[in-house]
C-alpha positions as CSV (number, residue, x, y, z in Angstrom):
1,M,0.0,0.0,0.0
2,A,1.2,3.5,-0.8
3,N,2.8,5.6,2.0
4,Y,0.3,8.2,3.4
5,K,2.7,10.9,2.1
6,D,1.8,9.7,-1.4
7,L,-2.0,10.2,-0.9
8,K,-1.8,13.6,-2.7
9,Y,-1.3,11.6,-5.9
10,I,-4.3,9.4,-5.2
11,F,-6.5,12.3,-3.9
12,P,-5.6,15.5,-5.8
13,A,-6.7,18.8,-4.4
14,S,-9.2,19.2,-7.3
15,S,-11.1,16.2,-6.0
16,I,-11.7,17.5,-2.5
17,A,-15.2,19.0,-2.4
18,S,-15.9,19.3,1.3
19,G,-14.4,19.1,4.7
20,T,-11.8,21.2,6.6
21,F,-8.1,21.3,7.1
22,A,-6.3,22.1,10.3
23,D,-4.7,25.6,10.1
24,A,-1.3,24.0,10.7
25,R,-1.7,21.9,7.6
26,I,-1.9,25.0,5.2
27,A,1.1,27.3,4.8
28,S,0.2,31.0,5.0
29,S,1.9,31.6,1.6
30,N,-0.7,29.3,0.1
31,V,-3.3,31.7,1.1
32,S,-1.6,35.1,0.7
33,Q,-0.6,34.3,-2.9
34,H,-4.3,34.4,-3.8
35,A,-5.1,37.6,-1.8
36,T,-4.8,41.1,-3.3
37,S,-3.6,43.8,-0.9
38,F,-6.0,46.7,-0.3
39,D,-5.1,50.3,0.5
40,D,-8.0,52.2,2.0
41,N,-6.3,55.6,2.1
42,K,-8.0,56.8,-1.0
43,I,-11.4,56.1,0.5
44,V,-10.4,57.6,3.8
45,N,-9.1,60.8,2.1
46,D,-12.2,61.1,0.0
47,I,-14.4,60.8,3.0
48,S,-12.3,63.4,4.9
49,T,-12.5,65.8,2.0
50,L,-16.2,65.4,1.8
51,A,-16.5,66.0,5.5
52,I,-14.6,69.3,5.2
53,R,-16.7,70.4,2.3
54,Q,-19.9,69.5,4.1
55,A,-18.8,71.3,7.3
56,S,-17.8,74.4,5.2
57,N,-21.1,74.5,3.3
58,E,-23.1,74.2,6.5
59,N,-20.9,76.4,8.7
60,K,-20.6,73.6,11.2
61,G,-18.6,73.9,14.4
62,A,-15.9,71.4,15.2
63,Y,-17.1,67.8,15.6
64,N,-15.8,64.2,15.7
65,T,-17.0,60.7,14.7
66,N,-15.8,57.3,15.7
67,S,-12.7,57.7,13.5
68,M,-12.5,61.4,12.4
69,F,-12.3,64.9,13.8
70,V,-13.3,67.9,11.5
71,D,-12.9,71.6,12.1
72,V,-13.4,74.5,9.5
73,F,-13.1,77.2,12.2
74,Q,-16.7,78.3,12.2
75,D,-15.8,79.1,15.8
76,G,-12.9,78.5,18.1
77,T,-14.3,75.6,20.1
78,G,-11.9,73.0,18.4
79,I,-8.8,75.0,19.3
80,A,-7.1,74.4,22.7
81,S,-4.3,76.9,22.4
82,N,-2.5,79.2,20.0
83,T,0.7,81.2,19.9
84,N,0.6,84.2,17.5
85,A,-1.9,82.3,15.4
86,P,-5.5,83.4,16.3
87,R,-8.6,82.2,14.6
88,N,-10.1,85.0,12.4
89,S,-13.8,85.7,12.4
90,S,-13.7,85.0,8.6
91,E,-13.1,81.3,9.5
92,Y,-9.4,80.6,9.2
93,V,-6.3,80.6,11.3
94,S,-3.1,82.5,10.4
95,T,-0.4,84.5,12.1
96,A,-2.1,87.8,11.2
97,V,-3.1,89.6,14.4
98,L,-5.6,92.5,14.5
99,T,-4.6,95.4,16.7
100,S,-5.6,99.0,17.2
101,G,-4.7,101.0,14.1
102,P,-4.5,104.6,12.9
103,S,-7.4,107.0,13.5
104,L,-9.4,108.5,10.6
105,P,-7.5,111.2,8.6
106,T,-8.3,114.9,9.0
107,G,-11.5,115.9,7.2
108,T,-12.8,112.4,6.6
109,S,-16.2,112.8,4.9
110,F,-16.7,109.2,3.8
111,Y,-14.9,106.0,4.7
112,L,-15.8,102.4,3.7
113,R,-13.9,99.3,4.6
114,G,-14.2,95.9,2.8
115,D,-13.8,94.0,6.0
116,Q,-17.1,92.2,6.5
117,A,-17.5,88.4,6.5
118,N,-17.7,86.6,3.1
119,G,-21.1,87.1,1.5
120,S,-22.0,90.0,3.8
121,T,-24.1,92.7,2.1
122,S,-23.5,95.2,4.9
123,F,-21.8,98.5,3.9
124,T,-21.2,101.2,6.6
125,D,-19.8,104.7,6.2
126,L,-17.5,105.1,9.2
127,S,-17.2,108.8,8.9
128,T,-19.1,111.2,11.1
129,N,-21.5,111.8,8.2
130,S,-22.7,108.2,8.4
131,L,-24.0,108.3,4.9
132,S,-26.5,105.7,3.8
133,I,-25.0,103.3,1.3
134,T,-27.1,101.3,-1.1
135,G,-25.8,98.0,-2.4
136,N,-27.0,97.3,-6.0
137,G,-27.0,94.0,-7.9
138,S,-26.5,91.9,-4.8
139,I,-23.1,93.3,-4.3
140,A,-21.3,91.7,-1.3
141,H,-18.0,91.3,0.5
142,S,-15.9,88.4,-0.8
143,N,-13.0,86.3,0.6
144,N,-11.6,85.7,-2.9
145,R,-9.4,88.7,-2.5
146,G,-8.2,90.5,0.6
147,K,-5.8,93.5,0.7
148,I,-6.4,94.4,4.3
149,G,-7.8,91.5,6.2
150,S,-9.4,88.5,4.5
151,T,-12.2,90.2,2.4
152,S,-12.9,93.0,0.1
153,I,-15.9,94.3,-1.9
154,Y,-16.6,92.5,-5.2
155,F,-17.9,94.3,-8.3
156,D,-19.0,92.0,-11.1
157,G,-18.6,94.4,-14.1
158,S,-22.3,94.3,-14.7
159,T,-24.9,95.3,-12.1
160,K,-23.0,95.2,-8.8
161,H,-22.1,98.7,-7.5
162,L,-22.6,101.0,-4.6
163,S,-24.5,104.3,-4.6
164,M,-25.3,107.2,-2.3
165,A,-27.5,110.2,-2.7
166,N,-25.7,113.3,-4.0
167,N,-24.1,114.8,-0.9
168,S,-21.8,117.7,0.2
169,A,-19.3,115.0,1.4
170,F,-18.3,114.8,-2.3
171,H,-18.4,118.5,-3.1
172,F,-14.9,119.9,-3.2
173,A,-15.4,123.3,-4.7
174,T,-12.0,125.0,-4.7
175,G,-10.7,123.5,-1.5
176,E,-8.4,120.7,-0.4
177,F,-9.5,117.1,-0.8
178,K,-8.4,113.6,-1.5
179,V,-10.1,110.5,-2.8
180,E,-8.4,107.1,-2.7
181,M,-9.0,103.3,-2.8
182,W,-7.3,99.9,-3.2
183,V,-8.5,98.1,-6.3
184,N,-7.7,94.7,-7.8
185,F,-8.8,93.5,-11.3
186,P,-9.1,89.7,-11.5
187,N,-8.9,89.9,-15.3
188,F,-7.8,93.3,-16.4
189,D,-9.3,94.2,-19.8
190,G,-7.3,97.0,-21.4
191,S,-9.9,97.6,-24.1
192,S,-12.7,98.8,-21.8
193,S,-13.2,101.8,-19.6
194,K,-13.5,101.4,-15.8
195,V,-15.2,104.0,-13.5
196,L,-13.8,103.9,-10.0
197,M,-16.0,106.7,-8.6
198,S,-18.4,109.1,-10.2
199,Q,-20.7,111.9,-9.3
200,G,-21.8,113.2,-12.7
201,G,-21.6,112.6,-16.4
202,W,-19.4,110.1,-18.2
203,G,-19.1,108.4,-21.5
204,T,-22.3,108.5,-23.5
205,A,-24.0,110.6,-20.8
206,T,-21.8,113.7,-20.9
207,D,-24.9,115.9,-20.7
208,Y,-24.8,115.5,-16.9
209,A,-22.7,117.8,-14.8
210,G,-20.3,116.4,-12.2
211,W,-16.9,114.6,-11.8
212,T,-15.5,111.2,-12.5
213,F,-12.3,109.2,-11.5
214,W,-11.8,106.4,-14.0
215,I,-9.4,104.3,-16.2
216,D,-9.9,104.7,-19.9
217,S,-9.5,102.1,-22.7
218,A,-6.0,103.3,-23.3
219,E,-5.1,102.3,-19.7
220,K,-4.7,105.8,-18.4
221,L,-6.0,107.1,-15.1
222,N,-8.3,110.1,-15.6
223,L,-10.0,112.8,-13.6
224,N,-12.8,114.9,-15.2
225,S,-15.0,117.6,-13.7
226,S,-17.5,119.6,-15.7
227,S,-17.5,123.4,-16.0
228,N,-20.9,123.8,-14.4
229,N,-22.7,122.3,-11.4
230,T,-26.0,121.5,-12.9
231,G,-27.7,120.9,-16.3
232,S,-25.7,119.9,-19.4
233,H,-22.0,119.0,-19.1
234,G,-20.9,121.8,-21.4
235,S,-17.2,121.2,-21.2
236,W,-14.5,119.9,-18.8
237,S,-13.0,122.4,-16.4
238,V,-10.8,119.6,-15.2
239,N,-9.5,117.1,-17.8
240,M,-6.5,115.3,-16.4
241,S,-5.0,112.0,-17.8
242,S,-2.0,110.0,-16.9
243,N,0.3,108.6,-19.5
244,V,-0.3,104.9,-20.4
245,L,0.1,102.7,-17.3
246,T,0.7,99.0,-17.0
247,W,-2.1,97.1,-15.2
248,N,-1.8,93.4,-14.2
249,S,-4.5,91.1,-13.3
250,N,-4.8,89.9,-9.7
251,T,-2.7,92.8,-8.5
252,W,-3.6,95.3,-5.9
253,Y,-3.2,99.0,-6.9
254,H,-3.7,102.1,-4.8
255,C,-5.5,104.8,-6.8
256,A,-5.9,108.4,-5.6
257,I,-6.6,111.9,-6.5
258,A,-5.8,114.9,-4.3
259,R,-5.5,118.7,-4.0
260,N,-3.5,120.4,-1.3
261,S,-3.5,124.0,-0.1
262,N,-1.3,125.0,-3.1
263,G,-4.4,124.5,-5.3
264,E,-2.8,121.9,-7.5
265,I,-4.6,118.6,-8.3
266,K,-2.5,115.4,-8.6
267,I,-3.2,111.8,-9.6
268,F,-1.3,109.0,-7.7
269,R,-0.9,105.3,-8.2
270,D,0.6,103.3,-5.4
271,G,1.6,106.5,-3.7
272,T,3.6,107.9,-6.6
273,Q,2.4,110.8,-8.8
274,V,1.8,109.7,-12.4
275,S,3.2,111.5,-15.4
276,Y,0.6,113.2,-17.5
277,S,-0.7,113.4,-21.0
278,S,-3.3,116.0,-20.1
279,T,-3.3,118.6,-17.3
280,T,-6.3,120.8,-18.0
281,G,-7.5,122.4,-14.8
282,Q,-4.7,121.0,-12.7
283,A,-3.6,124.3,-11.2
284,N,-5.2,127.4,-9.7
285,S,-7.8,125.7,-7.4
286,T,-10.2,124.9,-10.2
287,D,-13.8,124.7,-9.0
288,F,-15.1,121.2,-8.9
289,A,-18.6,120.5,-10.2
290,E,-21.0,119.2,-7.7
291,G,-23.5,117.7,-10.1
292,S,-26.9,116.6,-9.1
293,R,-26.7,112.9,-9.7
294,D,-25.9,110.1,-7.2
295,F,-22.4,109.3,-6.1
296,R,-21.5,105.8,-7.2
297,I,-18.6,103.5,-6.7
298,G,-17.9,101.0,-9.6
299,M,-20.3,102.5,-12.1
300,A,-21.0,105.9,-13.7
301,S,-23.6,108.1,-12.0
302,D,-25.9,107.6,-14.9
303,G,-25.9,103.8,-14.5
304,T,-24.0,103.2,-17.8
305,A,-23.3,99.4,-17.5
306,A,-20.4,99.7,-20.0
307,S,-18.5,101.7,-17.4
308,A,-18.7,99.0,-14.7
309,P,-15.4,97.1,-14.1
310,T,-15.0,93.7,-12.6
311,M,-12.9,94.4,-9.5
312,Y,-12.3,94.0,-5.8
313,V,-12.1,97.2,-3.7
314,D,-11.0,98.1,-0.2
315,N,-10.4,101.1,2.1
316,I,-12.4,103.7,0.2
317,L,-11.6,107.1,1.6
318,V,-12.8,110.7,0.9
319,T,-11.5,113.7,2.8
320,K,-12.1,117.4,2.3
321,G,-11.3,120.7,4.0
322,S,-8.2,122.4,5.4
323,G,-5.4,119.9,5.9
324,A,-7.3,117.1,4.1
325,G,-5.3,117.2,0.8
326,R,-2.1,115.8,-0.4
327,S,0.8,117.4,-2.3
328,A,3.6,114.9,-2.3
329,N,4.3,111.2,-2.9
330,F,3.3,108.9,0.0
331,T,3.2,105.4,1.2
332,P,-0.4,104.0,1.0
333,D,-1.9,102.7,4.2
334,T,-2.0,98.9,4.4
335,S,-4.3,98.8,7.5
336,H,-7.8,99.9,8.0
337,Y,-8.3,103.1,9.9
338,G,-9.3,102.1,13.4
339,D,-7.3,98.8,13.4
340,T,-4.2,97.3,11.9
341,L,-3.2,93.8,10.8
342,T,0.2,92.6,12.0
343,T,1.6,89.3,10.6
344,N,4.0,87.4,12.9
345,A,6.8,85.5,11.2
346,T,6.0,82.4,13.2
347,G,3.1,80.9,15.2
348,N,1.2,77.7,15.9
349,F,-2.1,76.4,17.1
350,I,-3.1,73.1,18.8
351,S,-6.4,71.3,18.7
352,N,-8.4,70.1,21.7
353,A,-7.8,66.5,22.7
354,I,-10.1,64.0,20.9
355,T,-10.7,60.7,22.8
356,A,-10.2,57.7,20.5
357,P,-12.3,54.5,21.1
358,S,-9.1,52.5,21.5
359,S,-5.3,52.9,21.6
360,T,-4.0,54.6,18.4
361,S,-0.5,54.3,17.0
362,K,-1.1,55.6,13.5
363,M,-2.9,58.8,12.5
364,G,-3.6,60.8,9.3
365,A,-5.0,64.2,8.3
366,I,-6.1,66.4,5.5
367,I,-5.7,70.2,5.7
368,T,-7.1,72.9,3.4
369,Y,-5.2,76.2,3.2
370,Q,-4.9,79.4,1.3
371,D,-1.9,81.3,0.0
372,Q,-3.2,84.7,1.0
373,A,0.2,86.1,-0.2
374,G,3.2,84.4,-1.8
375,T,3.5,80.6,-2.0
376,N,3.8,78.7,1.2
377,T,5.9,75.5,1.1
378,L,4.5,72.5,2.7
379,N,6.6,71.0,5.6
380,T,8.6,74.3,5.8
381,D,6.2,77.2,5.9
382,I,3.3,75.0,7.0
383,V,4.2,72.1,9.4
384,L,1.7,69.5,10.7
385,Q,2.4,67.4,13.8
386,L,0.2,64.7,15.3
387,S,0.0,63.2,18.7
388,A,-2.0,60.3,20.4
389,D,-0.7,60.9,23.9
390,N,-2.3,64.3,24.6
391,G,0.6,66.2,23.1
392,S,3.3,64.7,25.2
393,N,4.9,63.5,22.0
394,F,4.3,65.0,18.6
395,A,5.3,63.2,15.4
396,T,6.0,65.5,12.4
397,A,4.1,64.7,9.2
398,T,5.4,64.9,5.7
399,L,2.5,66.6,3.9
400,T,1.8,65.8,0.3
401,A,-0.1,68.2,-2.0
402,M,-3.5,67.1,-3.3
403,P,-5.7,68.6,-6.0
404,D,-7.2,72.0,-5.0
405,F,-10.2,71.9,-2.7
406,A,-11.7,75.0,-4.3
407,S,-10.7,78.0,-6.3
408,G,-7.8,79.5,-4.4
409,I,-8.0,76.9,-1.6
410,K,-5.3,74.2,-1.6
411,M,-5.2,70.8,0.1
412,A,-2.6,68.5,1.5
413,K,-2.6,65.1,3.3
414,V,-0.7,62.6,5.4
415,N,-1.7,59.0,6.0
416,D,-0.6,56.4,8.5
417,L,1.8,58.5,10.4
418,S,3.3,56.5,13.3
419,V,2.8,58.1,16.7
420,T,3.4,57.2,20.3
421,A,0.3,55.1,21.1
422,G,-2.5,56.6,23.2
423,T,-6.1,57.6,23.1
424,Q,-5.9,61.4,23.5
425,L,-5.4,62.7,20.0
426,K,-4.2,66.2,19.0
427,Y,-2.9,68.0,15.9
428,K,-0.5,71.0,15.9
429,I,0.0,73.3,12.9
430,S,3.0,75.6,12.9
431,F,3.8,78.6,10.6
432,A,7.2,79.9,9.5
433,N,8.5,82.6,7.3
434,Q,5.3,84.6,7.4
435,S,5.4,88.2,6.3
436,S,2.5,90.6,5.6
437,G,1.9,91.0,1.9
438,S,4.7,88.6,0.8
439,K,4.0,85.3,2.5
440,E,0.8,84.6,4.4
441,A,-0.8,81.2,4.9
442,R,-4.4,80.7,6.1
443,I,-5.5,77.3,7.4
444,R,-9.1,76.8,6.3
445,G,-9.9,73.3,7.6
446,V,-8.6,70.2,9.2
447,S,-9.8,66.6,9.1
448,L,-8.0,64.4,11.6
449,Q,-8.1,60.6,10.8
450,Y,-7.6,57.8,13.4
């Protein structure tokens, strides 16, 4: 009879239809060779991304599930501590700190800041005149651009503009004044005219008296004022134009007009007086037309849609009276009057401890962030650390870039980072090399995986 070791030849595996084998009789390699390894990180990352999006859309506070913690900074409840990295009311964390800033300039007759929360339709004149401002075309503050702070006012180049009734705040007569604003064109079109401010006729409606500060289709900054206060436009008593200027898309420019006690009107861009192609009415304290039409920002006073530029605007200031003008080059203010934004070079913030259902030795995370200025380098300018033992030991992650979360909002990840085992989970995000206007990172959301 054949040895039992030879039974495999008598009973081949293909003929075994039922029964069981002891575990010790089957080598692990005989099983693993038929199994395909599975990496669930793609699923985990997709779920984490969806969680951040859902929390952002619904303005949810920080929350956690059985295996995930999500915070989009709707409030500060998910943050345990910070060092030079406060949460901003516009729902992000950065090293920019708001402190008390300069007071309103002499003779302020109108002042509007683009500092409200994203989507806000509130516009308030902070001068003592407290002028009533009307938002037209569903105009709102937007966090797509921010020159001072995180938001500015968005004009769509069609219907969105601001208007106020004709008011003496904008009547300069022969005295000192200045008018200035920060402006950013997302897609600068050099072939179209762009009205920045207007209280009177412009373009096809030059039968209306008044004044206008605008950029023409030749890319020149212009200031016009009619020779009479009411009725037909007649002619220009002030007709000043710069030489051709270079305008880039997605770039903040400070645009201003001013007259000082010497009676000379000047046009400035970024604090430097422009060179001129026309200077009619520049000298001798030329009388400015008051007009009878509304004062508008982002559209001509007669509502000519072709005059409306697509732009973002901030820090709109009008001053008048003795000492309110300007005669020399200057450095434009980069803080709102009444407060100032200081960006610290370094800072960090740490989450609350999240209790895991069991001991954890590997963690992951997805963060969403914004390059408010410059380009922030992952793992250098933005550093993520994770801990499972209540912050006693933090392991430093190597973040990997992912596709953008949304327009202007970037995303990065780390999976399966080994940490000192524990059940009290935290993340720490640190900033480095931050500088106002040149490199500023804003953390918009965090999804912690465990």
